[in-house]
C-alpha positions, 0 to 999 in steps of 0.5 A: 538074901534076895530072890533070883526067881524070874531072872535071866542069866544072859551074860551076868553083867546084871548080877551083883557080887552078892548074887553071884556068891548066892548062886555059887552057894546054892551050887555047892549046897546042892553038890553036897546034897547029891554027894550025901545021897539026899534027894532034891526034886525041888522043881517036880512038875515043872518043865524046861525047854532047851534049844541047841543051835550048837552041838554040846556034850557037857552042856546038854547032859549037865543040864538034862541031868540037872533037871532029872535030879530036880524032878524037872522035865526037859524038852530038847529042841534041835536047830531043824526043829526051832529056827530062831527068827527063821520060821517065825520071829523070835519075839513069837517063839519067846512067848509061845515057849513061855506059854508051855514051859517054866524056863528056856535054856538056849545055846546059839550063835548071836548074843542078841538072839538070846536077849531078844528071847528073853525080852519076850519070853516071860519065864526065866532065859539061861544062856548056855553059850553064844558067840559072845558069853558063856556064864554058865561056864564061868559059874562052874569055874568059879566054884572050882577055884573056890573049891581049891583056893577057898577064896576068889578075891585077891587071886590072879587068873591068867587066861592064855589063848583066844579072846572068845565068850569064855574069857569075856564071861571070866572078865565079867565076873572077875571084875565083879569079884575082885579076881585079878585077870591077866589075858594074853592073846596074840595081836588081832585076837584079843577080847572084845574091847567093850567087854575089857572096859566094862570089866575094868569099870567094876574095879573099886580097889587099887590093887585090883587089876584086869589087863591084856597083854600079847605076851603069855609069861607076863600074863602067867607070872605069879598066877594062881590059875592058868586057863585056856581054851581051844584056838579055834571055836565052833564056826572057826574050823576054816581058820584052824591051820592058820590059828595053829601057827598064830597061837603056837607060843601061847601053848600051856605047857610045863614052861608056862606053869612054871612062870605061875605060882608053885600051887598054881592050877591049870583049868580048861573048859574043854573039849581040849586039843591035847598037843595044841593049846595044852600038853598032855602032861599039864592036862594030866598033872596034879595041877589040873582041875579040868575034870572037876571043873566039868563036873561042876557044870551039873551043880551050876546047872542045877543052882541056876534052874532052882534059883530062877524057877523056884 
């Protein structure tokens, strides 16, 4: 098993299939240890800096609790305390922080800022969300699917909604792990074509498919997993009313779930706007894995920190 020590998690594009499974196995191991009451303070005496330029609940709490369980001290830096590229260049911040801490977790807007920080910081940098990618969310999603379906390769995941950072990361891991993925978005709101082409370039099996359509029922047909996200992400609040009109046919409701397999599960990265992208009925149904999915953010955060630092 190759060591991941010193690596970054920026988009998961540079992680092999084996390395992804290695992270997932570590997360599941740490989850079992927690459930069995076994201490796992593997990072005692280490420190992580957490830079958050976007508000968060699950991401911040999961990483802070993860750090606590691992014996890792966390330092939370708000946007007014560390302004990337404003008070000082990103390349300076990266080198300064690397002299103090053992890893950096960053949640910000531009993917380029995270990549520049990682270039100059000689400690691991973990992307906790940018406008383009959300890799830590996709790791938690993969574990959740594994726990329910016992496999990943060959399953069909249908993503219904905005072609945002969540779907970009899901497409990357789907391409690497042999998950069939169908994305349904309104015209003009599809995922970034470059990300779509990258995901498709990973396909090595004639039966492995990654598709983009404007028809939510076409995407959902025969799916093992139905996934959605909010229609207006952070920074798009002024578009909310217009997006409500455009995305209304993409709501995940009983009718759409019925287009999937009978044993299909529902997933959402949260927060959810019940009554918009998903009905309350689906959120509270036996098919919903959203809170298991949310809990798994803790275990994947721990796996990333242990694997990259230890």
